[in-house]
C-alpha positions in Angstrom: -37.7 50.8 237.4 -40.6 53.1 238.2 -41.0 56.5 237.8 -43.6 58.6 239.2 -45.7 55.1 240.2 -45.6 54.2 236.7 -43.3 51.1 235.0 -40.8 52.1 232.2 -39.1 49.6 230.6 -35.3 50.4 229.2 -34.5 52.4 232.1 -31.7 51.6 234.6 -31.8 51.4 238.3 -30.3 54.3 239.8 -26.7 53.5 241.4 -26.4 51.1 237.8 -23.4 52.9 236.7 -20.8 53.1 239.5 -19.3 55.6 236.9 -21.0 58.2 238.3 -20.6 58.6 241.5 -19.3 61.5 242.4 -16.1 62.6 244.5 -18.8 63.3 248.1 -20.6 60.0 247.0 -23.8 61.0 244.2 -25.0 59.7 242.4 -26.6 60.1 238.8 -26.8 63.8 238.9 -28.2 64.3 236.0 -30.7 62.2 233.5 -32.1 60.4 236.1 -34.8 62.7 236.7 -35.3 66.7 236.4 -35.0 68.2 240.0 -37.0 71.2 241.1 -34.9 73.9 242.1 -36.2 77.4 244.8 -35.5 79.3 242.2 -38.4 81.6 239.7 -38.7 82.8 237.0 -41.0 85.5 236.2 -44.3 84.8 235.8 -43.4 82.5 239.2 -43.2 79.2 237.5 -40.2 77.3 238.8 -36.8 76.3 237.7 -35.8 72.8 236.6 -32.4 71.4 236.7 -30.5 68.0 235.5 -32.4 66.8 232.4 -34.4 63.2 233.1 -34.8 60.4 231.5 -37.0 61.8 228.1 -34.3 64.5 227.9 -31.7 65.3 224.8 -28.7 64.9 226.0 -28.1 69.2 225.7 -30.7 69.3 229.2 -28.6 66.5 231.2 -26.7 68.9 233.1 -27.3 71.8 235.9 -26.1 75.0 234.4 -29.4 74.5 232.5 -31.6 76.8 234.0 -34.4 77.7 231.1 -36.8 74.8 232.0 -39.7 75.8 234.1 -41.9 74.2 235.3 -46.0 74.9 237.5 -45.1 74.5 241.1 -48.8 72.5 241.3 -49.3 70.1 239.1 -47.2 66.8 239.7 -44.9 66.1 236.5 -43.6 62.0 235.6 -39.6 63.6 235.0 -39.6 65.7 237.8 -38.5 65.5 241.1 -36.4 65.7 243.7 -32.6 64.8 245.5 -32.9 63.3 249.5 -29.6 64.6 250.7 -28.3 63.4 253.3 -25.1 64.2 256.0 -24.0 62.3 258.5 -21.8 64.4 261.8 -18.2 63.8 261.5 
């Protein structure tokens, strides 16, 4: 599995587990990579959510919001989710 340009052994593809598909069709929302948010803390660092492949189990939840990163740096375990909506 490729992660931030690196091949990581022991990881699975994003859609490897069909039981993680949510009611709206979203897959693997927790534990794949931390996701950037628009929210910042008092110092201006961006709050990230969701946990990543190298996180503890307790970090892999959307309610976790005390982890921050500098928005001008790159991280191997932080990304973003692209969402597409279809017109009905």
